[in-house]
C-alpha positions in Angstrom: 130.4 76.9 100.9 134.0 78.6 100.6 134.3 82.6 100.5 137.1 84.5 98.9 138.4 87.0 101.3 141.2 89.4 100.2 142.9 91.1 102.6 144.5 93.8 99.6 141.2 95.1 98.0 142.4 98.5 96.0 139.6 100.5 94.0 141.2 103.0 92.0 140.6 107.1 92.4 140.0 109.1 88.8 140.5 112.4 90.0 141.0 115.9 87.9 144.2 118.3 87.9 145.6 121.0 86.6 148.5 119.5 84.6 151.3 122.1 85.9 149.2 122.3 89.8 150.3 117.7 89.2 154.0 118.3 87.4 155.3 120.2 90.2 153.5 117.5 92.8 155.2 114.5 90.6 158.8 116.9 90.6 158.7 117.4 94.1 157.3 114.0 96.3 160.2 112.6 93.2 162.9 114.6 95.0 161.1 112.8 98.9 161.7 109.4 96.9 158.0 109.4 96.6 155.2 109.1 93.2 151.7 110.7 93.2 149.9 107.4 94.1 152.2 106.6 97.4 151.5 110.5 98.6 148.3 109.8 98.3 147.8 107.3 100.2 150.2 108.5 102.9 147.4 111.4 102.7 144.6 109.2 103.2 146.1 107.1 106.1 147.0 110.9 107.5 143.5 111.7 108.0 142.7 109.1 109.0 145.2 109.0 111.9 143.5 112.3 112.7 140.6 112.2 111.8 140.3 115.7 109.5 142.6 117.0 106.9 145.5 116.6 108.4 146.6 120.2 107.8 145.1 123.6 108.6 142.8 125.0 105.8 142.8 128.2 106.8 142.8 132.5 104.6 145.5 133.0 104.3 144.9 136.5 106.7 144.0 134.7 109.6 147.5 133.6 110.4 148.9 134.2 113.9 152.4 134.2 113.8 153.5 133.8 117.5 155.4 136.5 119.0 159.1 134.6 118.3 157.6 134.1 114.8 156.8 138.3 114.6 160.2 139.8 115.7 162.0 137.5 113.2 160.0 139.3 110.5 160.6 142.7 111.9 164.2 141.6 112.0 164.5 140.1 108.3 162.5 142.8 106.8 164.3 145.9 109.1 167.8 144.0 107.4 165.9 144.3 103.4 166.8 147.1 101.3 163.0 148.2 101.9 162.2 151.9 102.7 158.6 151.4 105.0 159.9 151.4 108.7 158.0 150.0 111.0 156.7 150.4 115.0 156.7 146.7 115.9 155.9 143.1 114.3 152.2 143.8 114.0 152.3 146.4 112.3 154.3 144.9 109.7 152.0 141.9 109.9 149.4 144.0 109.6 151.0 145.8 106.5 151.6 142.6 104.5 148.7 141.7 105.0 146.8 143.9 103.1 148.7 143.0 100.0 
């Protein structure tokens, strides 16, 4: 008996996605020299490599900045033309998250 075995087996994946989102992603990926199928393969390989989604999926209001990042944000805000003043970076972060 002879069995044919193809090491390069592939499968099709079909998804529905917002057209504007797809077009924007394709434009961004094109700048990186990638097409959408290649980027999706990269994503799936990374999922397998790290054993999950390869980036944080959280509510941004829970994002924790490092002390250095908070200070940089505060410095940038201080140098902006905004009139509101903050006593420290924690107060600024709280204000920004309330928006």
